[in-house]
N, CA, C and O atoms as a GROMACS GRO file, in nm:
protein
  584
    1ALA      N    1   0.083  -0.119   0.000
    1ALA     CA    2   0.000   0.000   0.000
    1ALA      C    3   0.087   0.125   0.000
    1ALA      O    4   0.199   0.126   0.052
    2CYS      N    5   0.034   0.227  -0.058
    2CYS     CA    6   0.107   0.354  -0.068
    2CYS      C    7   0.038   0.467   0.008
    2CYS      O    8   0.086   0.580   0.002
    3SER      N    9  -0.068   0.441   0.077
    3SER     CA   10  -0.144   0.543   0.150
    3SER      C   11  -0.202   0.650   0.058
    3SER      O   12  -0.212   0.766   0.096
    4LEU      N   13  -0.239   0.610  -0.062
    4LEU     CA   14  -0.303   0.703  -0.155
    4LEU      C   15  -0.444   0.732  -0.109
    4LEU      O   16  -0.513   0.644  -0.057
    5THR      N   17  -0.488   0.856  -0.128
    5THR     CA   18  -0.623   0.896  -0.091
    5THR      C   19  -0.690   0.962  -0.210
    5THR      O   20  -0.628   0.984  -0.314
    6GLY      N   21  -0.817   0.991  -0.194
    6GLY     CA   22  -0.891   1.059  -0.299
    6GLY      C   23  -0.990   0.966  -0.366
    6GLY      O   24  -1.003   0.849  -0.330
    7MET      N   25  -1.059   1.022  -0.463
    7MET     CA   26  -1.162   0.947  -0.534
    7MET      C   27  -1.106   0.889  -0.663
    7MET      O   28  -1.007   0.939  -0.717
    8ILE      N   29  -1.169   0.783  -0.711
    8ILE     CA   30  -1.132   0.727  -0.841
    8ILE      C   31  -1.171   0.830  -0.947
    8ILE      O   32  -1.287   0.870  -0.954
    9PRO      N   33  -1.076   0.872  -1.028
    9PRO     CA   34  -1.110   0.973  -1.128
    9PRO      C   35  -1.186   0.912  -1.245
    9PRO      O   36  -1.174   0.793  -1.274
   10ALA      N   37  -1.263   0.995  -1.310
   10ALA     CA   38  -1.331   0.952  -1.433
   10ALA      C   39  -1.223   0.934  -1.539
   10ALA      O   40  -1.136   1.020  -1.556
   11VAL      N   41  -1.229   0.825  -1.610
   11VAL     CA   42  -1.132   0.796  -1.715
   11VAL      C   43  -1.202   0.812  -1.848
   11VAL      O   44  -1.300   0.742  -1.876
   12VAL      N   45  -1.152   0.902  -1.931
   12VAL     CA   46  -1.214   0.924  -2.061
   12VAL      C   47  -1.174   0.812  -2.156
   12VAL      O   48  -1.260   0.747  -2.216
   13SER      N   49  -1.044   0.788  -2.170
   13SER     CA   50  -0.999   0.681  -2.257
   13SER      C   51  -0.853   0.648  -2.228
   13SER      O   52  -0.765   0.733  -2.234
   14MET      N   53  -0.831   0.522  -2.195
   14MET     CA   54  -0.696   0.471  -2.174
   14MET      C   55  -0.688   0.334  -2.242
   14MET      O   56  -0.680   0.231  -2.174
   15PRO      N   57  -0.690   0.331  -2.374
   15PRO     CA   58  -0.696   0.203  -2.446
   15PRO      C   59  -0.574   0.114  -2.428
   15PRO      O   60  -0.582  -0.006  -2.454
   16SER      N   61  -0.460   0.169  -2.387
   16SER     CA   62  -0.340   0.088  -2.369
   16SER      C   63  -0.328   0.028  -2.230
   16SER      O   64  -0.243  -0.058  -2.207
   17LEU      N   65  -0.410   0.073  -2.136
   17LEU     CA   66  -0.402   0.025  -1.999
   17LEU      C   67  -0.456  -0.117  -1.989
   17LEU      O   68  -0.572  -0.142  -2.022
   18VAL      N   69  -0.371  -0.210  -1.945
   18VAL     CA   70  -0.413  -0.350  -1.932
   18VAL      C   71  -0.412  -0.397  -1.786
   18VAL      O   72  -0.479  -0.495  -1.753
   19SER      N   73  -0.336  -0.330  -1.699
   19SER     CA   74  -0.330  -0.368  -1.559
   19SER      C   75  -0.343  -0.244  -1.472
   19SER      O   76  -0.281  -0.141  -1.498
   20LEU      N   77  -0.424  -0.255  -1.367
   20LEU     CA   78  -0.440  -0.146  -1.273
   20LEU      C   79  -0.445  -0.204  -1.133
   20LEU      O   80  -0.538  -0.277  -1.098
   21TYR      N   81  -0.344  -0.170  -1.051
   21TYR     CA   82  -0.334  -0.216  -0.914
   21TYR      C   83  -0.345  -0.096  -0.822
   21TYR      O   84  -0.258  -0.009  -0.821
   22LEU      N   85  -0.452  -0.090  -0.744
   22LEU     CA   86  -0.472   0.017  -0.646
   22LEU      C   87  -0.503  -0.042  -0.509
   22LEU      O   88  -0.572   0.021  -0.429
   23VAL      N   89  -0.455  -0.160  -0.482
   23VAL     CA   90  -0.491  -0.238  -0.363
   23VAL      C   91  -0.439  -0.174  -0.234
   23VAL      O   92  -0.328  -0.120  -0.229
   24ASP      N   93  -0.523  -0.181  -0.130
   24ASP     CA   94  -0.489  -0.141   0.006
   24ASP      C   95  -0.442   0.003   0.019
   24ASP      O   96  -0.334   0.030   0.072
   25ASN      N   97  -0.521   0.094  -0.029
   25ASN     CA   98  -0.497   0.237  -0.012
   25ASN      C   99  -0.619   0.295   0.060
   25ASN      O  100  -0.692   0.222   0.128
   26SER      N  101  -0.642   0.423   0.045
   26SER     CA  102  -0.760   0.488   0.103
   26SER      C  103  -0.837   0.560  -0.006
   26SER      O  104  -0.880   0.674   0.010
   27ILE      N  105  -0.854   0.491  -0.118
   27ILE     CA  106  -0.924   0.547  -0.233
   27ILE      C  107  -1.074   0.530  -0.211
   27ILE      O  108  -1.120   0.423  -0.173
   28THR      N  109  -1.149   0.637  -0.236
   28THR     CA  110  -1.293   0.637  -0.212
   28THR      C  111  -1.369   0.660  -0.342
   28THR      O  112  -1.310   0.681  -0.448
   29GLY      N  113  -1.499   0.657  -0.330
   29GLY     CA  114  -1.585   0.685  -0.444
   29GLY      C  115  -1.641   0.560  -0.507
   29GLY      O  116  -1.632   0.450  -0.451
   30SER      N  117  -1.698   0.578  -0.622
   30SER     CA  118  -1.765   0.472  -0.696
   30SER      C  119  -1.677   0.419  -0.808
   30SER      O  120  -1.591   0.489  -0.861
   31LEU      N  121  -1.701   0.294  -0.844
   31LEU     CA  122  -1.630   0.234  -0.957
   31LEU      C  123  -1.690   0.273  -1.091
   31LEU      O  124  -1.625   0.259  -1.194
   32ALA      N  125  -1.812   0.323  -1.090
   32ALA     CA  126  -1.884   0.349  -1.216
   32ALA      C  127  -1.806   0.433  -1.317
   32ALA      O  128  -1.810   0.401  -1.436
   33PRO      N  129  -1.736   0.540  -1.277
   33PRO     CA  130  -1.664   0.619  -1.377
   33PRO      C  131  -1.550   0.544  -1.445
   33PRO      O  132  -1.508   0.580  -1.555
   34LEU      N  133  -1.500   0.441  -1.380
   34LEU     CA  134  -1.385   0.368  -1.432
   34LEU      C  135  -1.425   0.247  -1.516
   34LEU      O  136  -1.365   0.221  -1.621
   35LEU      N  137  -1.525   0.175  -1.471
   35LEU     CA  138  -1.556   0.045  -1.531
   35LEU      C  139  -1.644   0.054  -1.655
   35LEU      O  140  -1.761   0.015  -1.652
   36THR      N  141  -1.588   0.106  -1.762
   36THR     CA  142  -1.659   0.106  -1.888
   36THR      C  143  -1.565   0.059  -1.998
   36THR      O  144  -1.445   0.086  -1.993
   37SER      N  145  -1.618  -0.010  -2.094
   37SER     CA  146  -1.535  -0.063  -2.202
   37SER      C  147  -1.478   0.049  -2.289
   37SER      O  148  -1.378   0.029  -2.357
   38THR      N  149  -1.541   0.166  -2.288
   38THR     CA  150  -1.486   0.276  -2.367
   38THR      C  151  -1.369   0.341  -2.297
   38THR      O  152  -1.280   0.394  -2.363
   39ALA      N  153  -1.366   0.338  -2.163
   39ALA     CA  154  -1.257   0.399  -2.087
   39ALA      C  155  -1.134   0.308  -2.083
   39ALA      O  156  -1.022   0.354  -2.106
   40ILE      N  157  -1.154   0.181  -2.055
   40ILE     CA  158  -1.043   0.087  -2.042
   40ILE      C  159  -1.076  -0.042  -2.119
   40ILE      O  160  -1.092  -0.148  -2.058
   41PRO      N  161  -1.085  -0.034  -2.252
   41PRO     CA  162  -1.134  -0.147  -2.331
   41PRO      C  163  -1.043  -0.270  -2.329
   41PRO      O  164  -1.091  -0.380  -2.355
   42ASN      N  165  -0.917  -0.255  -2.299
   42ASN     CA  166  -0.824  -0.368  -2.302
   42ASN      C  167  -0.780  -0.415  -2.165
   42ASN      O  168  -0.684  -0.491  -2.153
   43MET      N  169  -0.849  -0.370  -2.060
   43MET     CA  170  -0.814  -0.406  -1.923
   43MET      C  171  -0.818  -0.558  -1.907
   43MET      O  172  -0.915  -0.624  -1.943
   44GLN      N  173  -0.709  -0.611  -1.850
   44GLN     CA  174  -0.699  -0.754  -1.826
   44GLN      C  175  -0.690  -0.788  -1.677
   44GLN      O  176  -0.738  -0.893  -1.634
   45ASP      N  177  -0.629  -0.700  -1.600
   45ASP     CA  178  -0.600  -0.730  -1.461
   45ASP      C  179  -0.637  -0.607  -1.377
   45ASP      O  180  -0.565  -0.507  -1.378
   46LEU      N  181  -0.748  -0.615  -1.305
   46LEU     CA  182  -0.800  -0.501  -1.229
   46LEU      C  183  -0.809  -0.539  -1.082
   46LEU      O  184  -0.888  -0.625  -1.044
   47ARG      N  185  -0.726  -0.474  -1.000
   47ARG     CA  186  -0.721  -0.504  -0.856
   47ARG      C  187  -0.736  -0.374  -0.779
   47ARG      O  188  -0.646  -0.290  -0.776
   48ILE      N  189  -0.852  -0.359  -0.715
   48ILE     CA  190  -0.883  -0.236  -0.642
   48ILE      C  191  -0.924  -0.268  -0.498
   48ILE      O  192  -0.972  -0.180  -0.427
   49GLY      N  193  -0.906  -0.391  -0.455
   49GLY     CA  194  -0.948  -0.433  -0.322
   49GLY      C  195  -0.879  -0.358  -0.210
   49GLY      O  196  -0.773  -0.298  -0.229
   50GLY      N  197  -0.941  -0.362  -0.092
   50GLY     CA  198  -0.883  -0.301   0.026
   50GLY      C  199  -0.892  -0.150   0.030
   50GLY      O  200  -0.810  -0.085   0.094
   51ASN      N  201  -0.989  -0.094  -0.038
   51ASN     CA  202  -1.014   0.050  -0.038
   51ASN      C  203  -1.157   0.076   0.008
   51ASN      O  204  -1.245  -0.004  -0.019
   52PRO      N  205  -1.180   0.187   0.078
   52PRO     CA  206  -1.317   0.216   0.127
   52PRO      C  207  -1.407   0.275   0.018
   52PRO      O  208  -1.451   0.389   0.027
   53LEU      N  209  -1.432   0.195  -0.086
   53LEU     CA  210  -1.516   0.241  -0.197
   53LEU      C  211  -1.663   0.241  -0.156
   53LEU      O  212  -1.700   0.184  -0.053
   54SER      N  213  -1.745   0.304  -0.237
   54SER     CA  214  -1.889   0.309  -0.210
   54SER      C  215  -1.964   0.282  -0.340
   54SER      O  216  -1.906   0.276  -0.448
   55GLY      N  217  -2.093   0.267  -0.325
   55GLY     CA  218  -2.177   0.244  -0.444
   55GLY      C  219  -2.194   0.097  -0.474
   55GLY      O  220  -2.150   0.009  -0.399
   56THR      N  221  -2.260   0.073  -0.584
   56THR     CA  222  -2.291  -0.064  -0.624
   56THR      C  223  -2.193  -0.112  -0.730
   56THR      O  224  -2.121  -0.033  -0.792
   57LEU      N  225  -2.192  -0.241  -0.750
   57LEU     CA  226  -2.110  -0.301  -0.854
   57LEU      C  227  -2.174  -0.267  -0.988
   57LEU      O  228  -2.284  -0.314  -1.018
   58PRO      N  229  -2.106  -0.187  -1.070
   58PRO     CA  230  -2.168  -0.146  -1.197
   58PRO      C  231  -2.187  -0.265  -1.292
   58PRO      O  232  -2.097  -0.348  -1.307
   59ALA      N  233  -2.302  -0.272  -1.355
   59ALA     CA  234  -2.328  -0.377  -1.454
   59ALA      C  235  -2.231  -0.368  -1.570
   59ALA      O  236  -2.207  -0.466  -1.640
   60SER      N  237  -2.174  -0.249  -1.590
   60SER     CA  238  -2.081  -0.229  -1.702
   60SER      C  239  -1.952  -0.310  -1.686
   60SER      O  240  -1.875  -0.319  -1.782
   61VAL      N  241  -1.928  -0.368  -1.570
   61VAL     CA  242  -1.807  -0.447  -1.552
   61VAL      C  243  -1.802  -0.563  -1.652
   61VAL      O  244  -1.693  -0.605  -1.692
   62VAL      N  245  -1.917  -0.612  -1.694
   62VAL     CA  246  -1.918  -0.726  -1.787
   62VAL      C  247  -1.879  -0.687  -1.929
   62VAL      O  248  -1.862  -0.774  -2.014
   63THR      N  249  -1.864  -0.558  -1.955
   63THR     CA  250  -1.818  -0.516  -2.088
   63THR      C  251  -1.667  -0.523  -2.100
   63THR      O  252  -1.613  -0.506  -2.210
   64LEU      N  253  -1.598  -0.547  -1.990
   64LEU     CA  254  -1.451  -0.558  -1.992
   64LEU      C  255  -1.413  -0.702  -2.023
   64LEU      O  256  -1.362  -0.775  -1.938
   65ILE      N  257  -1.438  -0.743  -2.146
   65ILE     CA  258  -1.430  -0.884  -2.185
   65ILE      C  259  -1.289  -0.942  -2.185
   65ILE      O  260  -1.273  -1.063  -2.195
   66ASN      N  261  -1.187  -0.858  -2.173
   66ASN     CA  262  -1.050  -0.908  -2.170
   66ASN      C  263  -1.001  -0.938  -2.028
   66ASN      O  264  -0.889  -0.987  -2.011
   67LEU      N  265  -1.083  -0.910  -1.927
   67LEU     CA  266  -1.042  -0.933  -1.789
   67LEU      C  267  -1.008  -1.079  -1.763
   67LEU      O  268  -1.084  -1.169  -1.799
   68PHE      N  269  -0.892  -1.102  -1.699
   68PHE     CA  270  -0.864  -1.235  -1.648
   68PHE      C  271  -0.855  -1.233  -1.495
   68PHE      O  272  -0.861  -1.339  -1.432
   69TYR      N  273  -0.841  -1.114  -1.434
   69TYR     CA  274  -0.840  -1.100  -1.289
   69TYR      C  275  -0.926  -0.981  -1.251
   69TYR      O  276  -0.903  -0.869  -1.298
   70LEU      N  277  -1.025  -1.005  -1.166
   70LEU     CA  278  -1.111  -0.898  -1.117
   70LEU      C  279  -1.112  -0.904  -0.965
   70LEU      O  280  -1.179  -0.988  -0.906
   71GLY      N  281  -1.037  -0.814  -0.904
   71GLY     CA  282  -1.021  -0.813  -0.758
   71GLY      C  283  -1.080  -0.689  -0.695
   71GLY      O  284  -1.020  -0.582  -0.698
   72LEU      N  285  -1.198  -0.703  -0.640
   72LEU     CA  286  -1.267  -0.591  -0.576
   72LEU      C  287  -1.294  -0.619  -0.429
   72LEU      O  288  -1.367  -0.544  -0.364
   73GLY      N  289  -1.236  -0.724  -0.375
   73GLY     CA  290  -1.263  -0.764  -0.238
   73GLY      C  291  -1.222  -0.662  -0.135
   73GLY      O  292  -1.133  -0.580  -0.156
   74ASP      N  293  -1.290  -0.670  -0.022
   74ASP     CA  294  -1.257  -0.587   0.094
   74ASP      C  295  -1.278  -0.439   0.067
   74ASP      O  296  -1.196  -0.355   0.104
   75THR      N  297  -1.389  -0.408   0.003
   75THR     CA  298  -1.428  -0.269  -0.023
   75THR      C  299  -1.571  -0.249   0.026
   75THR      O  300  -1.631  -0.342   0.081
   76GLY      N  301  -1.625  -0.133   0.008
   76GLY     CA  302  -1.762  -0.105   0.049
   76GLY      C  303  -1.863  -0.124  -0.062
   76GLY      O  304  -1.975  -0.073  -0.053
   77ILE      N  305  -1.826  -0.195  -0.166
   77ILE     CA  306  -1.916  -0.213  -0.280
   77ILE      C  307  -2.034  -0.302  -0.240
   77ILE      O  308  -2.019  -0.400  -0.168
   78SER      N  309  -2.152  -0.264  -0.288
   78SER     CA  310  -2.274  -0.338  -0.256
   78SER      C  311  -2.347  -0.370  -0.385
   78SER      O  312  -2.298  -0.345  -0.496
   79GLY      N  313  -2.466  -0.428  -0.368
   79GLY     CA  314  -2.549  -0.460  -0.484
   79GLY      C  315  -2.543  -0.608  -0.519
   79GLY      O  316  -2.505  -0.692  -0.437
   80THR      N  317  -2.579  -0.638  -0.640
   80THR     CA  318  -2.584  -0.776  -0.686
   80THR      C  319  -2.474  -0.803  -0.787
   80THR      O  320  -2.420  -0.711  -0.850
   81ILE      N  321  -2.442  -0.930  -0.802
   81ILE     CA  322  -2.349  -0.971  -0.907
   81ILE      C  323  -2.428  -0.966  -1.038
   81ILE      O  324  -2.537  -1.024  -1.045
   82PRO      N  325  -2.377  -0.898  -1.140
   82PRO     CA  326  -2.454  -0.889  -1.266
   82PRO      C  327  -2.491  -1.027  -1.318
   82PRO      O  328  -2.410  -1.120  -1.317
   83SER      N  329  -2.615  -1.040  -1.364
   83SER     CA  330  -2.664  -1.170  -1.411
   83SER      C  331  -2.585  -1.222  -1.530
   83SER      O  332  -2.579  -1.342  -1.553
   84ASN      N  333  -2.525  -1.132  -1.607
   84ASN     CA  334  -2.449  -1.173  -1.725
   84ASN      C  335  -2.298  -1.171  -1.699
   84ASN      O  336  -2.220  -1.147  -1.791
   85ILE      N  337  -2.258  -1.196  -1.575
   85ILE     CA  338  -2.115  -1.201  -1.541
   85ILE      C  339  -2.044  -1.308  -1.625
   85ILE      O  340  -1.923  -1.300  -1.644
   86GLY      N  341  -2.117  -1.404  -1.673
   86GLY     CA  342  -2.061  -1.508  -1.759
   86GLY      C  343  -2.007  -1.456  -1.890
   86GLY      O  344  -1.939  -1.529  -1.962
   87ASP      N  345  -2.037  -1.330  -1.923
   87ASP     CA  346  -1.980  -1.271  -2.045
   87ASP      C  347  -1.830  -1.248  -2.033
   87ASP      O  348  -1.763  -1.225  -2.133
   88LEU      N  349  -1.777  -1.254  -1.911
   88LEU     CA  350  -1.634  -1.237  -1.890
   88LEU      C  351  -1.564  -1.371  -1.914
   88LEU      O  352  -1.514  -1.434  -1.820
   89VAL      N  353  -1.560  -1.413  -2.038
   89VAL     CA  354  -1.518  -1.549  -2.075
   89VAL      C  355  -1.370  -1.576  -2.053
   89VAL      O  356  -1.329  -1.692  -2.056
   90ASN      N  357  -1.288  -1.474  -2.030
   90ASN     CA  358  -1.145  -1.494  -2.007
   90ASN      C  359  -1.108  -1.490  -1.859
   90ASN      O  360  -0.991  -1.505  -1.824
   91LEU      N  361  -1.206  -1.470  -1.773
   91LEU     CA  362  -1.182  -1.452  -1.630
   91LEU      C  363  -1.124  -1.578  -1.566
   91LEU      O  364  -1.178  -1.688  -1.583
   92ARG      N  365  -1.013  -1.560  -1.492
   92ARG     CA  366  -0.952  -1.671  -1.418
   92ARG      C  367  -0.970  -1.654  -1.267
   92ARG      O  368  -0.983  -1.753  -1.195
   93THR      N  369  -0.972  -1.528  -1.220
   93THR     CA  370  -0.986  -1.502  -1.077
   93THR      C  371  -1.094  -1.398  -1.054
   93THR      O  372  -1.092  -1.290  -1.113
   94LEU      N  373  -1.188  -1.431  -0.966
   94LEU     CA  374  -1.292  -1.338  -0.924
   94LEU      C  375  -1.281  -1.325  -0.773
   94LEU      O  376  -1.314  -1.418  -0.699
   95TRP      N  377  -1.234  -1.211  -0.727
   95TRP     CA  378  -1.216  -1.186  -0.584
   95TRP      C  379  -1.319  -1.083  -0.541
   95TRP      O  380  -1.298  -0.962  -0.557
   96PHE      N  381  -1.429  -1.130  -0.484
   96PHE     CA  382  -1.539  -1.047  -0.437
   96PHE      C  383  -1.562  -1.071  -0.288
   96PHE      O  384  -1.676  -1.059  -0.242
   97SER      N  385  -1.459  -1.104  -0.213
   97SER     CA  386  -1.478  -1.131  -0.070
   97SER      C  387  -1.497  -1.002   0.009
   97SER      O  388  -1.448  -0.896  -0.029
   98SER      N  389  -1.570  -1.014   0.118
   98SER     CA  390  -1.591  -0.904   0.213
   98SER      C  391  -1.648  -0.779   0.148
   98SER      O  392  -1.600  -0.668   0.173
   99LEU      N  393  -1.749  -0.797   0.065
   99LEU     CA  394  -1.824  -0.686   0.008
   99LEU      C  395  -1.959  -0.684   0.079
   99LEU      O  396  -1.977  -0.747   0.184
  100SER      N  397  -2.053  -0.611   0.024
  100SER     CA  398  -2.190  -0.613   0.074
  100SER      C  399  -2.282  -0.658  -0.038
  100SER      O  400  -2.384  -0.596  -0.065
  101LEU      N  401  -2.244  -0.768  -0.103
  101LEU     CA  402  -2.324  -0.819  -0.213
  101LEU      C  403  -2.450  -0.887  -0.162
  101LEU      O  404  -2.450  -0.948  -0.055
  102SER      N  405  -2.556  -0.875  -0.238
  102SER     CA  406  -2.683  -0.936  -0.200
  102SER      C  407  -2.738  -1.012  -0.321
  102SER      O  408  -2.684  -1.006  -0.431
  103GLY      N  409  -2.847  -1.083  -0.297
  103GLY     CA  410  -2.908  -1.160  -0.405
  103GLY      C  411  -2.841  -1.296  -0.418
  103GLY      O  412  -2.774  -1.343  -0.325
  104SER      N  413  -2.859  -1.358  -0.533
  104SER     CA  414  -2.806  -1.493  -0.553
  104SER      C  415  -2.684  -1.491  -0.645
  104SER      O  416  -2.654  -1.391  -0.710
  105ILE      N  417  -2.615  -1.603  -0.647
  105ILE     CA  418  -2.501  -1.620  -0.737
  105ILE      C  419  -2.558  -1.651  -0.874
  105ILE      O  420  -2.628  -1.751  -0.890
  106PRO      N  421  -2.530  -1.568  -0.974
  106PRO     CA  422  -2.589  -1.590  -1.107
  106PRO      C  423  -2.539  -1.721  -1.169
  106PRO      O  424  -2.420  -1.751  -1.164
  107PRO      N  425  -2.630  -1.800  -1.228
  107PRO     CA  426  -2.587  -1.923  -1.294
  107PRO      C  427  -2.482  -1.900  -1.403
  107PRO      O  428  -2.402  -1.989  -1.431
  108SER      N  429  -2.482  -1.782  -1.464
  108SER     CA  430  -2.386  -1.757  -1.571
  108SER      C  431  -2.241  -1.755  -1.521
  108SER      O  432  -2.149  -1.774  -1.600
  109LEU      N  433  -2.221  -1.733  -1.391
  109LEU     CA  434  -2.086  -1.735  -1.336
  109LEU      C  435  -2.021  -1.870  -1.361
  109LEU      O  436  -1.901  -1.879  -1.389
  110HIS      N  437  -2.099  -1.973  -1.350
  110HIS     CA  438  -2.046  -2.108  -1.362
  110HIS      C  439  -2.035  -2.155  -1.507
  110HIS      O  440  -2.009  -2.273  -1.532
  111THR      N  441  -2.054  -2.066  -1.600
  111THR     CA  442  -2.032  -2.100  -1.741
  111THR      C  443  -1.896  -2.051  -1.789
  111THR      O  444  -1.859  -2.074  -1.904
  112ILE      N  445  -1.821  -1.984  -1.702
  112ILE     CA  446  -1.688  -1.934  -1.737
  112ILE      C  447  -1.589  -2.048  -1.717
  112ILE      O  448  -1.542  -2.072  -1.605
  113SER      N  449  -1.557  -2.117  -1.823
  113SER     CA  450  -1.473  -2.237  -1.812
  113SER      C  451  -1.329  -2.207  -1.773
  113SER      O  452  -1.256  -2.298  -1.734
  114THR      N  453  -1.285  -2.082  -1.783
  114THR     CA  454  -1.148  -2.045  -1.750
  114THR      C  455  -1.127  -2.016  -1.602
  114THR      O  456  -1.013  -2.001  -1.558
  115LEU      N  457  -1.235  -2.006  -1.523
  115LEU     CA  458  -1.223  -1.969  -1.382
  115LEU      C  459  -1.142  -2.071  -1.302
  115LEU      O  460  -1.164  -2.192  -1.310
  116GLU      N  461  -1.046  -2.018  -1.226
  116GLU     CA  462  -0.964  -2.099  -1.136
  116GLU      C  463  -0.995  -2.068  -0.990
  116GLU      O  464  -0.986  -2.155  -0.904
  117THR      N  465  -1.032  -1.940  -0.963
  117THR     CA  466  -1.057  -1.896  -0.827
  117THR      C  467  -1.185  -1.812  -0.822
  117THR      O  468  -1.201  -1.717  -0.898
  118ILE      N  469  -1.274  -1.849  -0.731
  118ILE     CA  470  -1.394  -1.771  -0.703
  118ILE      C  471  -1.399  -1.750  -0.553
  118ILE      O  472  -1.412  -1.846  -0.477
  119ASP      N  473  -1.387  -1.625  -0.510
  119ASP     CA  474  -1.395  -1.596  -0.367
  119ASP      C  475  -1.510  -1.499  -0.342
  119ASP      O  476  -1.501  -1.380  -0.372
  120LEU      N  477  -1.617  -1.552  -0.289
  120LEU     CA  478  -1.736  -1.475  -0.254
  120LEU      C  479  -1.756  -1.475  -0.102
  120LEU      O  480  -1.865  -1.445  -0.054
  121SER      N  481  -1.653  -1.507  -0.028
  121SER     CA  482  -1.665  -1.520   0.117
  121SER      C  483  -1.699  -1.386   0.183
  121SER      O  484  -1.674  -1.279   0.128
  122ASN      N  485  -1.757  -1.396   0.300
  122ASN     CA  486  -1.793  -1.280   0.382
  122ASN      C  487  -1.887  -1.183   0.310
  122ASN      O  488  -1.869  -1.061   0.315
  123ASN      N  489  -1.985  -1.238   0.244
  123ASN     CA  490  -2.095  -1.162   0.184
  123ASN      C  491  -2.225  -1.219   0.242
  123ASN      O  492  -2.294  -1.294   0.174
  124PRO      N  493  -2.258  -1.183   0.366
  124PRO     CA  494  -2.370  -1.248   0.435
  124PRO      C  495  -2.506  -1.227   0.370
  124PRO      O  496  -2.601  -1.298   0.405
  125LEU      N  497  -2.519  -1.134   0.278
  125LEU     CA  498  -2.649  -1.110   0.215
  125LEU      C  499  -2.668  -1.190   0.086
  125LEU      O  500  -2.774  -1.182   0.024
  126LEU      N  501  -2.566  -1.269   0.045
  126LEU     CA  502  -2.585  -1.358  -0.069
  126LEU      C  503  -2.677  -1.470  -0.027
  126LEU      O  504  -2.664  -1.525   0.082
  127THR      N  505  -2.771  -1.504  -0.114
  127THR     CA  506  -2.872  -1.605  -0.080
  127THR      C  507  -2.886  -1.705  -0.195
  127THR      O  508  -2.822  -1.691  -0.300
  128GLY      N  509  -2.970  -1.804  -0.173
  128GLY     CA  510  -3.002  -1.899  -0.278
  128GLY      C  511  -2.912  -2.021  -0.275
  128GLY      O  512  -2.856  -2.056  -0.172
  129THR      N  513  -2.901  -2.084  -0.390
  129THR     CA  514  -2.823  -2.206  -0.401
  129THR      C  515  -2.697  -2.181  -0.483
  129THR      O  516  -2.685  -2.081  -0.554
  130ILE      N  517  -2.604  -2.273  -0.471
  130ILE     CA  518  -2.481  -2.265  -0.549
  130ILE      C  519  -2.509  -2.334  -0.682
  130ILE      O  520  -2.543  -2.452  -0.686
  131PRO      N  521  -2.494  -2.259  -0.793
  131PRO     CA  522  -2.517  -2.322  -0.924
  131PRO      C  523  -2.416  -2.433  -0.950
  131PRO      O  524  -2.310  -2.435  -0.887
  132PRO      N  525  -2.446  -2.526  -1.040
  132PRO     CA  526  -2.354  -2.637  -1.068
  132PRO      C  527  -2.221  -2.586  -1.127
  132PRO      O  528  -2.217  -2.484  -1.196
  133PHE      N  529  -2.115  -2.659  -1.098
  133PHE     CA  530  -1.981  -2.622  -1.144
  133PHE      C  531  -1.944  -2.688  -1.276
  133PHE      O  532  -1.829  -2.731  -1.292
  134VAL      N  533  -2.034  -2.698  -1.367
  134VAL     CA  534  -2.004  -2.766  -1.493
  134VAL      C  535  -2.024  -2.667  -1.606
  134VAL      O  536  -2.127  -2.599  -1.606
  135PRO      N  537  -1.936  -2.654  -1.701
  135PRO     CA  538  -1.802  -2.713  -1.705
  135PRO      C  539  -1.699  -2.615  -1.651
  135PRO      O  540  -1.682  -2.506  -1.707
  136MET      N  541  -1.631  -2.650  -1.546
  136MET     CA  542  -1.527  -2.566  -1.486
  136MET      C  543  -1.405  -2.652  -1.455
  136MET      O  544  -1.374  -2.676  -1.338
  137PRO      N  545  -1.336  -2.699  -1.557
  137PRO     CA  546  -1.226  -2.793  -1.537
  137PRO      C  547  -1.107  -2.737  -1.461
  137PRO      O  548  -1.032  -2.813  -1.400
  138GLY      N  549  -1.086  -2.605  -1.463
  138GLY     CA  550  -0.970  -2.547  -1.397
  138GLY      C  551  -0.996  -2.493  -1.259
  138GLY      O  552  -0.903  -2.441  -1.196
  139LEU      N  553  -1.120  -2.502  -1.208
  139LEU     CA  554  -1.153  -2.444  -1.078
  139LEU      C  555  -1.073  -2.510  -0.967
  139LEU      O  556  -1.084  -2.631  -0.945
  140MET      N  557  -0.992  -2.428  -0.896
  140MET     CA  558  -0.909  -2.480  -0.788
  140MET      C  559  -0.953  -2.429  -0.651
  140MET      O  560  -0.925  -2.492  -0.549
  141PHE      N  561  -1.022  -2.313  -0.648
  141PHE     CA  562  -1.061  -2.254  -0.521
  141PHE      C  563  -1.199  -2.192  -0.535
  141PHE      O  564  -1.225  -2.114  -0.626
  142PHE      N  565  -1.288  -2.228  -0.442
  142PHE     CA  566  -1.422  -2.170  -0.438
  142PHE      C  567  -1.456  -2.147  -0.291
  142PHE      O  568  -1.449  -2.239  -0.210
  143SER      N  569  -1.494  -2.023  -0.257
  143SER     CA  570  -1.528  -1.993  -0.118
  143SER      C  571  -1.652  -1.905  -0.109
  143SER      O  572  -1.661  -1.800  -0.174
  144VAL      N  573  -1.745  -1.950  -0.028
  144VAL     CA  574  -1.861  -1.870   0.009
  144VAL      C  575  -1.875  -1.872   0.161
  144VAL      O  576  -1.985  -1.857   0.215
  145SER      N  577  -1.764  -1.889   0.230
  145SER     CA  578  -1.765  -1.900   0.376
  145SER      C  579  -1.799  -1.768   0.440
  145SER      O  580  -1.787  -1.662   0.379
  146ALA      N  581  -1.842  -1.775   0.566
  146ALA     CA  582  -1.880  -1.656   0.639
  146ALA      C  583  -1.760  -1.592   0.707
  146ALA      O  584  -1.775  -1.489   0.773
   0.00000   0.00000   0.00000
């Protein structure tokens, strides 16, 4: 951590940006201005966990189709997991632990055959059943623990 503070700035266009690590700082605000395919169309590795963010998980996250790592854990993000999260067909790691997510785990999550890690732990408002893990040949870690 670098003890960075402030809000996530609106990004107009950064087409060359493929990795963004802002983990464990004091960055605040919403993810909405950042998570658009027009702002960061080639993003592959996005790690913003450990910051006191606010707002809901933007549905626009599923437009970042090149993502292989999505790390938003340990933030103040709330809301539901987008029903079409399965559109992130290159995703290998989904780190959504210790958020304030509610609703159910979308069945489309389990259609991402590239997933190796799914961490949904410490989201006490998630409800429903765990969708089947087929076909997920590379899945090595799955957590929905409290």
